[in-house]
gemmi code that builds the backbone of each chain (N, CA, C; Angstrom):
import gemmi

chains = {
    "A": [
        ("MET", (71.201, 71.580, 128.048), (71.347, 71.245, 126.631), (70.370, 72.034, 125.758)),
        ("THR", (69.178, 72.374, 126.331), (68.176, 73.110, 125.565), (68.734, 74.462, 125.114)),
        ("TYR", (69.433, 75.140, 126.045), (70.007, 76.449, 125.716), (71.077, 76.308, 124.642)),
        ("LEU", (71.862, 75.255, 124.734), (72.926, 75.024, 123.752), (72.330, 74.832, 122.357)),
        ("TYR", (71.352, 73.964, 122.255), (70.736, 73.719, 120.937), (69.997, 74.959, 120.435)),
        ("ALA", (69.376, 75.690, 121.367), (68.664, 76.917, 120.978), (69.635, 77.929, 120.365)),
        ("ALA", (70.825, 78.055, 120.991), (71.822, 79.010, 120.483), (72.326, 78.593, 119.102)),
        ("TYR", (72.602, 77.309, 118.934), (73.114, 76.824, 117.644), (72.039, 76.950, 116.558)),
        ("ALA", (70.799, 76.610, 116.924), (69.696, 76.719, 115.951), (69.482, 78.177, 115.573)),
        ("ALA", (69.495, 79.070, 116.577), (69.284, 80.501, 116.311), (70.354, 81.035, 115.356)),
        ("THR", (71.594, 80.610, 115.571), (72.704, 81.054, 114.704), (72.412, 80.714, 113.251)),
        ("TRP", (72.028, 79.459, 113.007), (71.811, 79.033, 111.621), (70.520, 79.581, 111.041)),
        ("ILE", (69.526, 79.824, 111.888), (68.291, 80.457, 111.388), (68.614, 81.875, 110.896)),
        ("ILE", (69.408, 82.616, 111.689), (69.783, 83.986, 111.297), (70.537, 83.964, 109.962)),
        ("HIS", (71.510, 83.062, 109.842), (72.288, 82.987, 108.596), (71.401, 82.577, 107.417)),
        ("LEU", (70.509, 81.621, 107.649), (69.653, 81.155, 106.544), (68.664, 82.226, 106.103)),
        ("VAL", (68.133, 82.990, 107.067), (67.214, 84.082, 106.709), (67.957, 85.098, 105.831)),
        ("TYR", (69.190, 85.421, 106.223), (69.973, 86.378, 105.416), (70.258, 85.801, 104.021)),
        ("LEU", (70.686, 84.539, 103.968), (70.970, 83.920, 102.665), (69.705, 83.891, 101.799)),
        ("GLY", (68.551, 83.672, 102.437), (67.264, 83.683, 101.724), (66.994, 85.044, 101.119)),
        ("SER", (67.285, 86.113, 101.902), (67.050, 87.474, 101.385), (67.989, 87.775, 100.213)),
        ("VAL", (69.220, 87.266, 100.268), (70.171, 87.461, 99.156), (69.652, 86.722, 97.920)),
        ("LEU", (69.135, 85.525, 98.142), (68.604, 84.710, 97.033), (67.397, 85.394, 96.376)),
        ("ILE", (66.531, 85.991, 97.199), (65.363, 86.719, 96.658), (65.847, 87.889, 95.798)),
        ("GLY", (66.873, 88.607, 96.293), (67.447, 89.721, 95.535), (68.018, 89.246, 94.206)),
        ("TYR", (68.665, 88.097, 94.236), (69.248, 87.518, 93.028), (68.161, 87.173, 92.007)),
        ("ARG", (67.071, 86.561, 92.485), (65.953, 86.186, 91.591), (65.319, 87.419, 90.956)),
        ("ARG", (65.130, 88.484, 91.788), (64.513, 89.720, 91.309), (65.384, 90.335, 90.199)),
        ("LEU", (66.681, 90.324, 90.436), (67.622, 90.873, 89.463), (67.594, 90.075, 88.160)),
        ("GLN", (67.522, 88.764, 88.311), (67.463, 87.884, 87.137), (66.231, 88.216, 86.286)),
        ("ARG", (65.080, 88.448, 86.956), (63.836, 88.801, 86.253), (63.985, 90.140, 85.522)),
        ("GLU", (64.627, 91.106, 86.216), (64.825, 92.431, 85.606), (65.693, 92.322, 84.363)),
        ("ILE", (66.730, 91.500, 84.415), (67.626, 91.321, 83.264), (66.851, 90.674, 82.106)),
        ("GLN", (66.002, 89.685, 82.414), (65.193, 89.034, 81.388), (64.221, 90.025, 80.747)),
        ("ASP", (63.602, 90.877, 81.594), (62.678, 91.902, 81.075), (63.384, 92.863, 80.147)),
        ("MET", (64.584, 93.256, 80.543), (65.367, 94.188, 79.726), (65.716, 93.563, 78.378)),
        ("ALA", (66.093, 92.300, 78.427), (66.460, 91.589, 77.195), (65.237, 91.464, 76.270)),
        ("ARG", (64.057, 91.278, 76.872), (62.827, 91.130, 76.079), (62.431, 92.469, 75.410)),
        ("LYS", (62.617, 93.568, 76.180), (62.219, 94.886, 75.668), (63.165, 95.407, 74.595)),
        ("LYS", (64.398, 94.902, 74.588), (65.439, 95.407, 73.692), (65.001, 95.281, 72.228)),
        ("PRO", (65.045, 96.370, 71.425), (64.664, 96.268, 70.018), (65.668, 95.427, 69.221)),
        ("ARG", (65.138, 94.582, 68.327), (66.039, 93.701, 67.547), (66.371, 94.298, 66.181)),
    ],
    "B": [
        ("MET", (83.909, 73.100, 100.282), (84.974, 73.114, 101.290), (84.497, 73.822, 102.572)),
        ("THR", (83.814, 74.963, 102.348), (83.299, 75.718, 103.509), (82.293, 74.882, 104.293)),
        ("LEU", (81.426, 74.163, 103.541), (80.412, 73.327, 104.186), (81.068, 72.210, 105.006)),
        ("ALA", (82.125, 71.611, 104.442), (82.853, 70.544, 105.142), (83.507, 71.098, 106.401)),
        ("LEU", (84.097, 72.292, 106.281), (84.761, 72.917, 107.432), (83.749, 73.293, 108.516)),
        ("LEU", (82.584, 73.791, 108.094), (81.536, 74.154, 109.069), (81.022, 72.907, 109.788)),
        ("SER", (80.867, 71.800, 109.036), (80.389, 70.548, 109.635), (81.419, 70.008, 110.631)),
        ("TYR", (82.690, 70.053, 110.223), (83.767, 69.585, 111.103), (83.828, 70.453, 112.367)),
        ("ALA", (83.701, 71.775, 112.188), (83.741, 72.700, 113.321), (82.571, 72.426, 114.279)),
        ("LEU", (81.407, 72.126, 113.699), (80.224, 71.826, 114.523), (80.440, 70.548, 115.334)),
        ("TYR", (81.020, 69.527, 114.680), (81.323, 68.268, 115.368), (82.314, 68.510, 116.506)),
        ("GLU", (83.353, 69.293, 116.212), (84.374, 69.589, 117.226), (83.748, 70.325, 118.421)),
        ("ALA", (82.855, 71.276, 118.127), (82.242, 72.086, 119.188), (81.285, 71.270, 120.048)),
        ("LEU", (80.500, 70.395, 119.401), (79.459, 69.670, 120.149), (79.960, 68.365, 120.760)),
        ("VAL", (80.939, 67.725, 120.117), (81.351, 66.392, 120.550), (82.793, 66.354, 121.064)),
        ("ALA", (83.726, 66.823, 120.261), (85.148, 66.637, 120.577), (85.672, 67.551, 121.691)),
        ("ALA", (85.141, 68.762, 121.785), (85.647, 69.712, 122.797), (85.337, 69.211, 124.205)),
        ("PRO", (86.291, 69.404, 125.139), (86.026, 68.953, 126.515), (84.919, 69.777, 127.178)),
        ("THR", (84.174, 69.119, 128.080), (83.085, 69.826, 128.778), (83.657, 70.687, 129.896)),
        ("GLU", (83.212, 71.924, 129.956), (83.700, 72.847, 130.984), (83.135, 72.421, 132.347)),
        ("GLN", (83.972, 72.515, 133.407), (83.583, 71.975, 134.710), (82.447, 72.736, 135.393)),
        ("THR", (82.468, 74.069, 135.357), (81.475, 74.860, 136.084), (80.155, 74.979, 135.328)),
        ("MET", (80.233, 75.324, 134.049), (79.005, 75.601, 133.283), (78.425, 74.359, 132.621)),
        ("GLY", (79.231, 73.357, 132.394), (78.751, 72.163, 131.690), (78.649, 72.391, 130.193)),
        ("ASP", (77.697, 71.678, 129.580), (77.578, 71.714, 128.114), (77.194, 73.077, 127.553)),
        ("VAL", (76.499, 73.889, 128.360), (76.033, 75.187, 127.847), (77.222, 76.090, 127.448)),
        ("GLN", (78.400, 75.799, 128.006), (79.600, 76.585, 127.665), (79.955, 76.442, 126.186)),
        ("ARG", (79.458, 75.374, 125.536), (79.785, 75.153, 124.113), (79.209, 76.246, 123.207)),
        ("ILE", (78.298, 77.057, 123.738), (77.788, 78.214, 122.977), (78.961, 79.146, 122.626)),
        ("PHE", (79.967, 79.116, 123.510), (81.198, 79.883, 123.333), (81.786, 79.690, 121.929)),
        ("TYR", (81.738, 78.478, 121.368), (82.358, 78.184, 120.070), (81.604, 78.819, 118.891)),
        ("TYR", (80.395, 79.313, 119.137), (79.671, 80.049, 118.094), (79.648, 81.542, 118.415)),
        ("HIS", (79.527, 81.838, 119.720), (79.395, 83.229, 120.161), (80.683, 84.027, 119.883)),
        ("VAL", (81.802, 83.516, 120.332), (83.071, 84.262, 120.212), (83.543, 84.383, 118.752)),
        ("PRO", (83.605, 83.277, 117.967), (84.020, 83.455, 116.562), (83.094, 84.385, 115.777)),
        ("SER", (81.799, 84.378, 116.108), (80.868, 85.299, 115.423), (81.230, 86.747, 115.749)),
        ("ALA", (81.587, 86.994, 117.003), (81.973, 88.354, 117.413), (83.258, 88.767, 116.699)),
        ("TRP", (84.248, 87.890, 116.653), (85.518, 88.220, 115.986), (85.281, 88.487, 114.494)),
        ("THR", (84.421, 87.660, 113.878), (84.137, 87.837, 112.446), (83.436, 89.178, 112.213)),
        ("ALA", (82.479, 89.510, 113.085), (81.769, 90.798, 112.953), (82.759, 91.956, 113.079)),
        ("PHE", (83.657, 91.888, 114.063), (84.658, 92.954, 114.246), (85.524, 93.100, 112.996)),
        ("LEU", (85.945, 91.967, 112.443), (86.794, 91.998, 111.254), (86.047, 92.635, 110.072)),
        ("LEU", (84.771, 92.280, 109.919), (83.977, 92.835, 108.817), (83.753, 94.336, 109.001)),
        ("PHE", (83.558, 94.769, 110.254), (83.394, 96.210, 110.499), (84.714, 96.953, 110.243)),
        ("LEU", (85.828, 96.272, 110.509), (87.139, 96.866, 110.218), (87.307, 97.024, 108.697)),
        ("ILE", (86.905, 95.998, 107.947), (86.964, 96.068, 106.477), (86.068, 97.206, 105.989)),
        ("ASN", (84.881, 97.322, 106.611), (83.949, 98.399, 106.260), (84.605, 99.766, 106.492)),
        ("PHE", (85.320, 99.886, 107.609), (86.003, 101.142, 107.948), (87.067, 101.479, 106.898)),
        ("VAL", (87.917, 100.485, 106.568), (89.006, 100.711, 105.600), (88.417, 101.072, 104.228)),
        ("ALA", (87.394, 100.332, 103.804), (86.766, 100.593, 102.502), (86.109, 101.977, 102.484)),
        ("SER", (85.496, 102.373, 103.604), (84.845, 103.689, 103.677), (85.870, 104.811, 103.587)),
        ("VAL", (87.001, 104.654, 104.291), (88.067, 105.670, 104.233), (88.593, 105.749, 102.796)),
        ("TYR", (88.795, 104.596, 102.178), (89.279, 104.554, 100.793), (88.271, 105.246, 99.861)),
        ("TYR", (86.985, 105.009, 100.116), (85.952, 105.650, 99.289), (86.006, 107.174, 99.454)),
        ("LEU", (86.195, 107.637, 100.703), (86.240, 109.084, 100.952), (87.430, 109.727, 100.236)),
        ("ILE", (88.525, 108.974, 100.098), (89.717, 109.529, 99.445), (89.600, 109.427, 97.919)),
        ("ARG", (89.222, 108.237, 97.431), (89.271, 107.992, 95.980), (87.922, 107.969, 95.255)),
        ("ARG", (86.809, 107.948, 96.005), (85.461, 107.823, 95.409), (85.361, 106.566, 94.526)),
        ("SER", (85.950, 105.484, 95.023), (85.949, 104.242, 94.250), (84.637, 103.487, 94.433)),
        ("ASP", (84.028, 103.092, 93.315), (82.760, 102.364, 93.364), (82.957, 100.983, 94.008)),
        ("ARG", (84.117, 100.380, 93.699), (84.428, 99.064, 94.262), (84.531, 99.128, 95.799)),
        ("ALA", (85.192, 100.180, 96.303), (85.326, 100.355, 97.758), (83.955, 100.555, 98.396)),
        ("ASP", (83.078, 101.279, 97.681), (81.725, 101.524, 98.199), (80.956, 100.202, 98.325)),
        ("ILE", (81.102, 99.337, 97.322), (80.398, 98.041, 97.383), (80.979, 97.175, 98.503)),
        ("ILE", (82.317, 97.175, 98.623), (82.952, 96.377, 99.693), (82.459, 96.860, 101.060)),
        ("ALA", (82.357, 98.188, 101.220), (81.884, 98.758, 102.492), (80.458, 98.301, 102.783)),
        ("LEU", (79.603, 98.371, 101.769), (78.197, 97.974, 101.948), (78.084, 96.495, 102.320)),
        ("VAL", (78.783, 95.649, 101.557), (78.688, 94.207, 101.753), (79.250, 93.793, 103.126)),
        ("SER", (80.413, 94.362, 103.498), (81.009, 93.989, 104.784), (80.123, 94.438, 105.945)),
        ("ALA", (79.468, 95.592, 105.808), (78.564, 96.046, 106.878), (77.363, 95.117, 106.989)),
        ("GLU", (76.831, 94.710, 105.842), (75.644, 93.850, 105.829), (75.932, 92.497, 106.497)),
        ("VAL", (77.026, 91.863, 106.064), (77.374, 90.552, 106.638), (77.823, 90.721, 108.100)),
        ("GLY", (78.490, 91.842, 108.392), (78.898, 92.130, 109.768), (77.703, 92.237, 110.699)),
        ("VAL", (76.623, 92.873, 110.216), (75.401, 93.001, 111.032), (74.799, 91.613, 111.292)),
        ("VAL", (74.863, 90.737, 110.301), (74.326, 89.379, 110.483), (75.105, 88.665, 111.605)),
        ("PHE", (76.431, 88.752, 111.560), (77.249, 88.100, 112.595), (77.054, 88.772, 113.962)),
        ("CYS", (76.888, 90.095, 113.960), (76.654, 90.812, 115.223), (75.293, 90.413, 115.813)),
        ("THR", (74.315, 90.147, 114.929), (73.004, 89.684, 115.397), (73.155, 88.323, 116.084)),
        ("VAL", (73.986, 87.462, 115.492), (74.236, 86.142, 116.101), (74.823, 86.322, 117.507)),
        ("VAL", (75.758, 87.269, 117.629), (76.384, 87.533, 118.937), (75.336, 87.983, 119.953)),
        ("LEU", (74.461, 88.912, 119.508), (73.449, 89.472, 120.423), (72.345, 88.468, 120.762)),
        ("VAL", (72.181, 87.445, 119.944), (71.155, 86.431, 120.239), (71.758, 85.291, 121.078)),
        ("THR", (72.949, 84.821, 120.685), (73.549, 83.699, 121.439), (74.022, 84.131, 122.835)),
        ("GLY", (74.412, 85.399, 122.966), (74.866, 85.916, 124.270), (73.810, 85.740, 125.362)),
        ("PRO", (72.606, 86.308, 125.158), (71.560, 86.137, 126.185), (71.157, 84.671, 126.411)),
        ("ILE", (71.190, 83.857, 125.344), (70.835, 82.432, 125.519), (71.873, 81.752, 126.420)),
        ("TRP", (73.094, 82.188, 126.335), (74.164, 81.664, 127.200), (74.052, 82.270, 128.611)),
        ("ALA", (73.696, 83.565, 128.669), (73.650, 84.267, 129.958), (72.550, 83.725, 130.882)),
        ("ARG", (71.415, 83.351, 130.275), (70.246, 82.920, 131.071), (70.572, 81.771, 132.046)),
        ("PRO", (71.156, 80.652, 131.574), (71.453, 79.577, 132.539), (72.669, 79.855, 133.425)),
        ("VAL", (73.567, 80.744, 132.979), (74.803, 80.978, 133.727), (74.662, 82.128, 134.732)),
        ("TRP", (74.108, 83.262, 134.282), (73.932, 84.428, 135.163), (72.544, 84.470, 135.788)),
        ("GLY", (71.604, 83.739, 135.207), (70.229, 83.765, 135.708), (69.398, 84.878, 135.110)),
        ("ILE", (69.986, 85.655, 134.201), (69.261, 86.750, 133.526), (69.574, 86.696, 132.030)),
        ("TRP", (68.634, 87.246, 131.230), (68.855, 87.273, 129.784), (69.795, 88.416, 129.395)),
        ("TRP", (69.644, 89.537, 130.085), (70.344, 90.758, 129.665), (70.657, 91.622, 130.862)),
        ("THR", (71.787, 92.320, 130.808), (72.104, 93.330, 131.814), (72.766, 94.497, 131.090)),
        ("TRP", (72.497, 95.714, 131.578), (73.029, 96.888, 130.870), (74.463, 97.165, 131.298)),
        ("ASP", (75.344, 96.206, 131.132), (76.746, 96.479, 131.460), (77.479, 96.968, 130.209)),
        ("VAL", (78.724, 97.418, 130.377), (79.414, 98.127, 129.291), (79.567, 97.265, 128.028)),
        ("ARG", (80.021, 96.017, 128.172), (80.273, 95.182, 126.996), (78.976, 94.940, 126.202)),
        ("LEU", (77.924, 94.592, 126.924), (76.661, 94.278, 126.249), (76.050, 95.524, 125.602)),
        ("THR", (76.090, 96.629, 126.347), (75.475, 97.854, 125.832), (76.233, 98.382, 124.621)),
        ("THR", (77.577, 98.389, 124.678), (78.347, 98.899, 123.526), (78.157, 97.991, 122.309)),
        ("THR", (77.982, 96.695, 122.537), (77.732, 95.790, 121.404), (76.382, 96.099, 120.767)),
        ("LEU", (75.373, 96.356, 121.618), (74.050, 96.705, 121.095), (74.114, 98.027, 120.318)),
        ("VAL", (74.875, 98.992, 120.859), (75.030, 100.290, 120.173), (75.721, 100.079, 118.824)),
        ("LEU", (76.744, 99.224, 118.810), (77.461, 98.911, 117.565), (76.490, 98.354, 116.514)),
        ("TRP", (75.660, 97.422, 116.936), (74.664, 96.808, 116.041), (73.702, 97.872, 115.511)),
        ("LEU", (73.247, 98.753, 116.428), (72.303, 99.810, 116.017), (72.943, 100.775, 115.022)),
        ("ILE", (74.231, 101.092, 115.219), (74.934, 102.015, 114.302), (74.957, 101.409, 112.896)),
        ("TYR", (75.300, 100.129, 112.803), (75.409, 99.512, 111.468), (74.037, 99.212, 110.857)),
        ("VAL", (73.033, 98.997, 111.692), (71.663, 98.862, 111.149), (71.236, 100.213, 110.566)),
        ("ALA", (71.575, 101.314, 111.280), (71.266, 102.662, 110.777), (71.991, 102.891, 109.457)),
        ("TYR", (73.246, 102.451, 109.384), (74.048, 102.582, 108.153), (73.362, 101.856, 106.996)),
        ("LEU", (72.881, 100.624, 107.248), (72.228, 99.844, 106.191), (70.886, 100.464, 105.788)),
        ("MET", (70.164, 101.018, 106.771), (68.882, 101.669, 106.466), (69.108, 102.917, 105.626)),
        ("LEU", (70.171, 103.647, 105.946), (70.518, 104.833, 105.151), (70.778, 104.426, 103.696)),
        ("ARG", (71.533, 103.339, 103.525), (71.863, 102.887, 102.172), (70.647, 102.345, 101.438)),
        ("ARG", (69.727, 101.764, 102.197), (68.555, 101.136, 101.589), (67.506, 102.167, 101.171)),
        ("PHE", (67.271, 103.162, 102.038), (66.133, 104.059, 101.820), (66.485, 105.436, 101.279)),
        ("SER", (67.786, 105.750, 101.179), (68.164, 107.043, 100.611), (68.726, 106.800, 99.215)),
        ("SER", (68.227, 107.558, 98.240), (68.663, 107.281, 96.871), (69.431, 108.446, 96.247)),
        ("GLY", (69.792, 109.436, 97.038), (70.528, 110.588, 96.519), (71.947, 110.211, 96.101)),
        ("SER", (72.552, 111.082, 95.291), (73.915, 110.785, 94.815), (74.945, 110.910, 95.947)),
        ("GLN", (74.567, 111.610, 97.029), (75.487, 111.795, 98.153), (75.402, 110.651, 99.180)),
        ("THR", (74.484, 109.700, 98.963), (74.279, 108.630, 99.953), (75.566, 107.861, 100.287)),
        ("PRO", (76.345, 107.400, 99.267), (77.572, 106.663, 99.614), (78.545, 107.488, 100.457)),
        ("LEU", (78.579, 108.808, 100.176), (79.481, 109.701, 100.919), (79.043, 109.824, 102.382)),
        ("VAL", (77.744, 110.067, 102.577), (77.207, 110.202, 103.944), (77.378, 108.875, 104.692)),
        ("ALA", (77.123, 107.753, 103.979), (77.252, 106.433, 104.598), (78.703, 106.165, 105.004)),
        ("ALA", (79.649, 106.599, 104.151), (81.070, 106.387, 104.463), (81.470, 107.158, 105.722)),
        ("VAL", (80.949, 108.385, 105.845), (81.259, 109.193, 107.038), (80.669, 108.527, 108.283)),
        ("LEU", (79.420, 108.045, 108.151), (78.775, 107.357, 109.280), (79.571, 106.111, 109.659)),
        ("ALA", (80.068, 105.378, 108.657), (80.835, 104.156, 108.917), (82.129, 104.459, 109.663)),
        ("VAL", (82.773, 105.581, 109.295), (84.033, 105.945, 109.959), (83.769, 106.233, 111.449)),
        ("PHE", (82.679, 106.960, 111.734), (82.345, 107.246, 113.136), (81.865, 105.984, 113.855)),
        ("GLY", (81.106, 105.160, 113.132), (80.588, 103.918, 113.716), (81.696, 102.974, 114.126)),
        ("ALA", (82.778, 102.961, 113.327), (83.897, 102.054, 113.605), (84.583, 102.373, 114.931)),
        ("LEU", (84.406, 103.621, 115.419), (85.019, 104.000, 116.698), (84.488, 103.148, 117.846)),
        ("ASP", (83.282, 102.602, 117.654), (82.671, 101.785, 118.713), (83.309, 100.392, 118.804)),
        ("VAL", (83.943, 99.933, 117.711), (84.520, 98.575, 117.708), (85.606, 98.410, 118.786)),
        ("PRO", (86.637, 99.294, 118.830), (87.629, 99.135, 119.909), (87.024, 99.319, 121.294)),
        ("LEU", (85.983, 100.165, 121.377), (85.319, 100.383, 122.670), (84.681, 99.076, 123.160)),
        ("VAL", (84.037, 98.348, 122.228), (83.425, 97.052, 122.583), (84.524, 96.077, 122.976)),
        ("TYR", (85.573, 96.006, 122.155), (86.625, 95.007, 122.376), (87.360, 95.222, 123.708)),
        ("PHE", (87.719, 96.484, 123.977), (88.529, 96.750, 125.173), (87.694, 97.037, 126.426)),
        ("SER", (86.362, 97.054, 126.283), (85.522, 97.383, 127.439), (85.753, 96.432, 128.611)),
        ("ILE", (86.030, 95.152, 128.318), (86.220, 94.204, 129.432), (87.593, 94.345, 130.079)),
        ("TRP", (88.484, 95.111, 129.450), (89.804, 95.347, 130.034), (89.755, 96.549, 130.968)),
        ("TYR", (88.991, 97.581, 130.561), (89.069, 98.844, 131.286), (87.866, 99.153, 132.185)),
        ("PHE", (86.788, 98.380, 132.062), (85.610, 98.641, 132.901), (85.282, 97.394, 133.706)),
        ("ARG", (84.623, 97.623, 134.832), (84.159, 96.481, 135.610), (82.864, 95.996, 134.948)),
        ("THR", (82.858, 94.747, 134.512), (81.710, 94.261, 133.746), (81.377, 92.822, 134.136)),
        ("GLN", (80.121, 92.460, 133.890), (79.674, 91.100, 134.210), (80.188, 90.094, 133.180)),
        ("HIS", (80.516, 90.618, 131.993), (80.990, 89.756, 130.900), (82.338, 89.148, 131.280)),
        ("PRO", (82.579, 87.860, 130.930), (83.873, 87.249, 131.287), (85.056, 87.972, 130.650)),
        ("SER", (86.213, 87.882, 131.333), (87.448, 88.475, 130.808), (87.927, 87.658, 129.619)),
        ("PRO", (88.885, 88.195, 128.823), (89.369, 87.417, 127.676), (89.993, 86.102, 128.133)),
        ("VAL", (89.679, 85.043, 127.405), (90.186, 83.724, 127.795), (91.347, 83.292, 126.905)),
        ("ILE", (91.613, 84.084, 125.889), (92.683, 83.740, 124.958), (93.626, 84.937, 124.846)),
        ("GLY", (94.900, 84.682, 124.613), (95.874, 85.771, 124.519), (96.371, 86.168, 125.890)),
        ("LYS", (96.693, 87.478, 126.059), (97.282, 87.952, 127.314), (96.327, 87.743, 128.499)),
        ("GLY", (96.797, 87.001, 129.500), (95.984, 86.789, 130.698), (94.926, 85.726, 130.542)),
        ("GLY", (94.841, 85.083, 129.389), (93.833, 84.054, 129.151), (94.254, 82.724, 129.742)),
        ("SER", (93.259, 81.914, 130.117), (93.581, 80.622, 130.723), (92.760, 79.516, 130.076)),
        ("LEU", (92.592, 79.590, 128.771), (91.754, 78.623, 128.067), (92.526, 77.326, 127.838)),
        ("ASP", (91.825, 76.204, 128.065), (92.383, 74.877, 127.819), (92.833, 74.802, 126.344)),
        ("PRO", (94.047, 74.306, 126.055), (94.520, 74.279, 124.650), (93.571, 73.540, 123.702)),
        ("ARG", (92.884, 72.492, 124.198), (91.941, 71.759, 123.325), (90.741, 72.646, 122.984)),
        ("MET", (90.305, 73.436, 123.969), (89.191, 74.368, 123.729), (89.628, 75.472, 122.762)),
        ("ALA", (90.859, 75.949, 122.923), (91.383, 76.997, 122.031), (91.444, 76.473, 120.601)),
        ("HIS", (91.826, 75.204, 120.457), (91.916, 74.569, 119.133), (90.523, 74.549, 118.464)),
        ("VAL", (89.505, 74.127, 119.219), (88.129, 74.070, 118.685), (87.633, 75.482, 118.361)),
        ("LEU", (87.984, 76.425, 119.223), (87.580, 77.825, 118.993), (88.155, 78.345, 117.671)),
        ("LEU", (89.442, 78.054, 117.431), (90.090, 78.545, 116.218), (89.544, 77.847, 114.969)),
        ("ILE", (89.201, 76.551, 115.092), (88.601, 75.840, 113.948), (87.263, 76.488, 113.595)),
        ("ASN", (86.473, 76.781, 114.627), (85.170, 77.408, 114.378), (85.337, 78.803, 113.775)),
        ("TRP", (86.353, 79.523, 114.227), (86.579, 80.860, 113.660), (86.967, 80.747, 112.189)),
        ("ALA", (87.858, 79.789, 111.896), (88.276, 79.584, 110.493), (87.057, 79.245, 109.630)),
        ("ALA", (86.170, 78.388, 110.153), (84.970, 77.995, 109.400), (84.066, 79.207, 109.169)),
        ("PHE", (83.876, 80.018, 110.209), (83.028, 81.210, 110.069), (83.657, 82.229, 109.117)),
        ("LEU", (84.995, 82.331, 109.138), (85.664, 83.269, 108.226), (85.460, 82.846, 106.775)),
        ("CYS", (85.598, 81.530, 106.516), (85.386, 81.011, 105.153), (83.951, 81.286, 104.713)),
        ("PHE", (83.007, 81.022, 105.628), (81.592, 81.232, 105.327), (81.324, 82.716, 105.041)),
        ("ALA", (81.884, 83.589, 105.892), (81.682, 85.042, 105.716), (82.271, 85.501, 104.388)),
        ("PHE", (83.454, 84.977, 104.044), (84.102, 85.370, 102.788), (83.230, 84.950, 101.592)),
        ("LEU", (82.708, 83.734, 101.675), (81.867, 83.204, 100.586), (80.595, 84.052, 100.410)),
        ("VAL", (79.962, 84.391, 101.530), (78.736, 85.205, 101.483), (79.061, 86.604, 100.951)),
        ("CYS", (80.171, 87.196, 101.435), (80.563, 88.541, 100.994), (80.856, 88.532, 99.493)),
        ("TRP", (81.535, 87.521, 99.026), (81.898, 87.440, 97.608), (80.637, 87.338, 96.735)),
        ("SER", (79.675, 86.479, 97.152), (78.413, 86.338, 96.400), (77.647, 87.649, 96.409)),
        ("ARG", (77.595, 88.269, 97.574), (76.849, 89.531, 97.724), (77.510, 90.652, 96.924)),
        ("TYR", (78.853, 90.640, 96.871), (79.597, 91.649, 96.112), (79.254, 91.547, 94.622)),
        ("ARG", (79.257, 90.320, 94.108), (78.947, 90.098, 92.685), (77.513, 90.518, 92.381)),
        ("LEU", (76.610, 90.169, 93.294), (75.199, 90.531, 93.120), (75.034, 92.057, 93.062)),
        ("GLU", (75.718, 92.749, 93.966), (75.615, 94.215, 94.031), (76.180, 94.869, 92.769)),
        ("ARG", (77.282, 94.317, 92.257), (77.878, 94.851, 91.017), (76.887, 94.734, 89.859)),
        ("VAL", (76.280, 93.549, 89.723), (75.316, 93.324, 88.633), (74.118, 94.256, 88.819)),
        ("ARG", (73.649, 94.392, 90.063), (72.489, 95.251, 90.345), (72.772, 96.695, 89.900)),
        ("ARG", (73.976, 97.189, 90.200), (74.330, 98.561, 89.810), (74.428, 98.690, 88.290)),
        ("ASP", (74.964, 97.648, 87.646), (75.052, 97.669, 86.170), (73.653, 97.714, 85.552)),
        ("VAL", (72.732, 96.917, 86.118), (71.358, 96.881, 85.609), (70.695, 98.245, 85.796)),
        ("GLU", (70.875, 98.831, 86.978), (70.278, 100.157, 87.254), (70.812, 101.206, 86.285)),
        ("GLU", (72.120, 101.134, 86.015), (72.753, 102.087, 85.104), (72.183, 101.929, 83.693)),
        ("THR", (72.042, 100.671, 83.250), (71.496, 100.396, 81.913), (70.056, 100.882, 81.823)),
        ("GLN", (69.268, 100.624, 82.875), (67.866, 101.064, 82.880), (67.781, 102.581, 82.783)),
        ("ALA", (68.659, 103.279, 83.514), (68.660, 104.744, 83.492), (69.024, 105.252, 82.092)),
        ("LEU", (70.014, 104.606, 81.474), (70.427, 105.008, 80.116), (69.306, 104.778, 79.114)),
        ("GLU", (68.653, 103.621, 79.256), (67.541, 103.299, 78.349), (66.408, 104.300, 78.487)),
        ("ALA", (66.132, 104.690, 79.731), (65.067, 105.665, 79.978), (65.399, 107.005, 79.336)),
        ("LEU", (66.692, 107.349, 79.352), (67.126, 108.613, 78.736), (67.017, 108.571, 77.214)),
        ("LEU", (67.331, 107.409, 76.651), (67.359, 107.282, 75.183), (65.995, 107.005, 74.558)),
        ("GLU", (65.012, 106.630, 75.428), (63.675, 106.308, 74.930), (63.042, 107.526, 74.241)),
        ("PRO", (62.462, 107.374, 73.049), (61.824, 108.523, 72.398), (60.584, 108.968, 73.166)),
        ("ARG", (60.469, 110.284, 73.362), (59.327, 110.794, 74.126), (58.282, 111.376, 73.176)),
        ("SER", (57.035, 111.223, 73.570), (55.971, 111.788, 72.735), (55.860, 113.296, 72.995)),
        ("VAL", (55.738, 114.087, 71.958), (55.654, 115.543, 72.115), (54.185, 115.946, 72.170)),
        ("SER", (53.794, 116.633, 73.228), (52.382, 116.997, 73.362), (52.150, 118.381, 72.786)),
    ],
}
model = gemmi.Model(1)
for chain_id, residues in chains.items():
    chain = gemmi.Chain(chain_id)
    for i, (resn, *xyz) in enumerate(residues, 1):
        res = gemmi.Residue()
        res.name, res.seqid = resn, gemmi.SeqId(i, " ")
        for name, pos in zip(("N", "CA", "C"), xyz):
            atom = gemmi.Atom()
            atom.name, atom.element = name, gemmi.Element(name[0])
            atom.pos, atom.b_iso = gemmi.Position(*pos), 0.0
            res.add_atom(atom)
        chain.add_residue(res)
    model.add_chain(chain)
structure = gemmi.Structure()
structure.add_model(model)
structure.setup_entities()
């Protein structure tokens, strides 16, 4: 059973790490868009 | 919906599916290992089609689809390469063996990791073109991985579904539910990543335009 749970846990850890990296990219992009909007001359 | 399907698939795999007689409960790794492999193959196929389309039409949309499918495909291929040895250890007594199926899968993973590194660290205007060519050659490894257990003597089990397969219908049902759940999940991740990449390119383009239009001081 240990191997079974290890495999299932590993699967979701891999997916969550990837989703986390996508989320970090999304946050960075959001900051860049905010910076651009702030710099824009009115 | 995807979350509900993934939860149902997990319940089916851990509880509802019958226990295999020889391997016992550890065989249930099969319900994550095999659908992950099929999903990775499908994503690499999408990457191949999008890359060929990019080479013909130079479409920006095809380039993004190729990038996103390769990225998510590598994630699923990583799952295959991690769950495989965890399953092999109690069944074969070893974590890894250099047989054809395992080695070609590792080579496939390395090819697409190289593809992603090329896209990440090269910023030239020819990068999408070079990446598309690499993807077309990389895709040649997919049929080699898939058919390796048909044409070579290998430690990896033979196909259990389709021609010559002898999988219990209840197990096949759970396998297909898990594949459907993984496909929905992969589609959702690809769609989010596609939108993110489009916005990122738009932002980069705007930044480049702004830099060009910025007044420069004359020395």
